[in-house]
C-alpha positions in Angstrom: 0.0 0.0 0.0 2.8 2.4 0.9 4.6 1.7 -2.4 1.3 2.3 -4.3 0.9 5.6 -2.6 4.5 6.6 -3.3 4.1 5.5 -6.9 0.9 7.7 -7.3 2.7 10.7 -5.7 5.7 10.5 -7.9 3.5 10.0 -10.9 1.6 13.2 -10.0 4.9 15.0 -9.6 6.0 13.7 -13.0 2.9 15.1 -14.6 3.7 18.5 -13.4 7.3 18.6 -14.2 7.7 17.7 -17.9 5.7 20.4 -19.6 8.7 22.6 -20.3 10.7 19.9 -22.0 11.4 19.8 -25.8 8.5 19.3 -28.1 8.1 16.6 -30.8 9.9 17.8 -33.9 12.5 19.8 -32.1 16.2 19.2 -32.6 18.6 18.2 -29.8 20.2 21.3 -28.2 23.8 21.3 -27.0 24.7 18.5 -29.5 28.4 19.5 -29.6 29.0 19.8 -25.9 31.8 17.4 -24.8 31.1 15.3 -21.7 33.4 13.0 -19.9 32.5 9.3 -20.5 33.2 6.5 -18.0 36.2 5.4 -20.2 37.8 8.8 -19.8 37.0 10.1 -23.4 35.2 13.3 -24.1 32.1 12.7 -26.2 29.1 14.7 -27.3 25.6 13.8 -28.5 26.7 14.6 -32.1 29.7 12.2 -31.7 27.4 9.2 -31.0 24.5 10.0 -33.3 23.3 7.0 -35.3 22.3 6.7 -38.9 18.8 5.7 -37.9 18.4 8.0 -34.8 19.8 9.0 -31.4 18.6 8.2 -27.9 19.6 10.5 -25.0 18.8 9.1 -21.6 19.1 11.4 -18.5 19.8 9.1 -15.6 21.9 8.6 -12.5 23.1 6.0 -10.0 21.2 6.8 -6.8 17.6 7.3 -7.9 15.3 4.3 -7.0 13.4 4.9 -10.2 16.5 4.9 -12.4 17.6 1.7 -10.6 14.2 0.1 -11.2 14.4 0.7 -14.9 18.2 0.4 -15.3 18.3 -3.2 -16.5 15.6 -2.4 -19.2 17.3 0.8 -20.2 20.7 -1.0 -20.7 19.1 -3.8 -22.6 17.3 -1.4 -24.9 20.4 0.7 -25.4 22.7 -2.2 -26.1 20.2 -3.7 -28.5 19.3 -0.7 -30.6 22.9 0.6 -30.6 23.4 -2.4 -33.0 20.4 -1.3 -35.1 21.8 2.1 -36.2 20.6 4.2 -33.2 23.2 6.1 -31.2 22.8 5.9 -27.5 24.1 8.1 -24.7 23.3 8.1 -21.0 23.8 11.4 -19.3 24.2 12.0 -15.5 23.5 15.7 -14.8 23.3 15.3 -11.0 25.6 17.2 -8.7 27.4 14.4 -6.8 27.6 16.7 -3.7 23.9 15.9 -3.4 24.4 12.2 -3.6 27.9 10.7 -3.5 26.6 7.6 -5.4 26.3 9.8 -8.5 30.1 10.5 -8.5 32.3 9.6 -11.5 34.0 6.6 -9.9 30.6 5.2 -9.0 29.4 5.7 -12.6 32.4 3.8 -13.9 31.6 0.9 -11.6 27.9 0.9 -12.5 28.6 0.9 -16.2 30.9 -2.1 -15.8 28.4 -3.9 -13.5 25.5 -3.4 -15.9 27.5 -3.8 -19.1 26.7 -0.4 -20.7 27.8 -0.8 -24.3 27.2 2.9 -24.9 28.6 6.1 -23.3 27.6 7.1 -19.8 28.8 10.7 -19.4 28.9 13.5 -16.8 27.0 16.6 -17.7 29.2 18.9 -15.6 27.2 21.9 -14.6 24.0 20.3 -15.9 24.4 22.3 -19.1 22.9 19.8 -21.4 20.1 18.8 -19.1 19.1 22.4 -18.7 19.1 22.9 -22.4 16.8 19.9 -22.8 14.7 21.1 -19.9 15.1 17.6 -18.5 13.6 17.2 -15.1 13.7 13.5 -14.1 15.9 10.5 -13.8 15.2 8.6 -15.9 13.9 10.7 -18.8 14.5 9.8 -22.4 14.6 11.8 -25.6 14.6 9.9 -28.9 15.5 11.6 -32.2 15.0 10.2 -35.7 17.5 10.0 -38.6 16.8 13.7 -39.4 17.6 14.7 -35.9 14.0 15.5 -34.9 12.5 14.6 -31.5 10.0 11.7 -32.0 9.6 10.4 -28.5 10.1 11.9 -25.0 9.1 10.6 -21.6 9.4 7.4 -19.6 10.5 3.9 -20.3 7.3 1.8 -19.9 4.2 1.6 -17.8 5.6 -0.3 -14.8 8.9 0.6 -13.1 8.4 -2.0 -10.3 7.7 -5.1 -12.3 9.2 -5.7 -15.8 7.1 -8.8 -16.2 3.9 -6.8 -15.7 4.6 -4.2 -18.4 1.8 -3.7 -20.8 3.0 -0.6 -22.7 6.6 -0.6 -23.9 6.7 3.1 -24.7 10.4 3.5 -25.4 10.9 0.0 -26.9 8.0 0.6 -29.4 9.5 4.0 -30.3 12.9 2.6 -30.8 11.6 -0.2 -33.0 9.7 2.3 -35.2 12.8 4.6 -35.6 15.1 1.7 -36.3 12.7 0.7 -39.2 12.3 4.2 -40.5 8.6 4.3 -39.4 6.6 7.0 -37.6 6.4 6.8 -33.8 2.8 6.3 -32.8 3.0 7.8 -29.3 5.5 10.6 -29.2 5.2 11.7 -25.6 4.6 10.3 -22.1 5.2 11.7 -18.7 8.7 11.2 -17.3 8.6 9.6 -13.9 11.4 9.6 -11.4 13.6 11.6 -9.1 14.3 15.3 -9.8 17.6 16.0 -11.4 19.9 17.5 -8.8 21.2 20.4 -11.0 24.7 21.8 -10.2 24.3 25.1 -8.4 20.7 24.7 -7.5 
């Protein structure tokens, strides 16, 4: 019962927080900003863009919602990276708020979960602010022409992968990988608030 109440509360917060985000058809801002990847390289969204599309995932280590969806996020990212979609996970959280979001912890998490795509630090939360991203996790999927075709959450059940009925991100990725229109372009991002640097 407590978990259901918490879920409903966070869902309501999510509804209120995502209105200012990018709109379908928009291009990705701050595409050329270099961010430090867990392998030490500096990479940007433009660097990882795929021929079929690009997926930008705002996430972190500490958030229970990010943790709940993490296995599914990694599976989708690893799968569609091999289907022509560039994938990048972005941690915009100030680690002074939660030490678990520090760079060394990111390196460990990426190895533990077998991230086959960059997991980068958005120092100063520059990129997250440009996207008007509010939550972890929150995803933005762009098509081959660089236009936003899906924004929001992963699926309809963070708690139980086996009970998912609507695979929002998975369906959008499949459409983009096949050069088809995305039927549902926006859902409400659910999760913890991004702990912006300097906020």
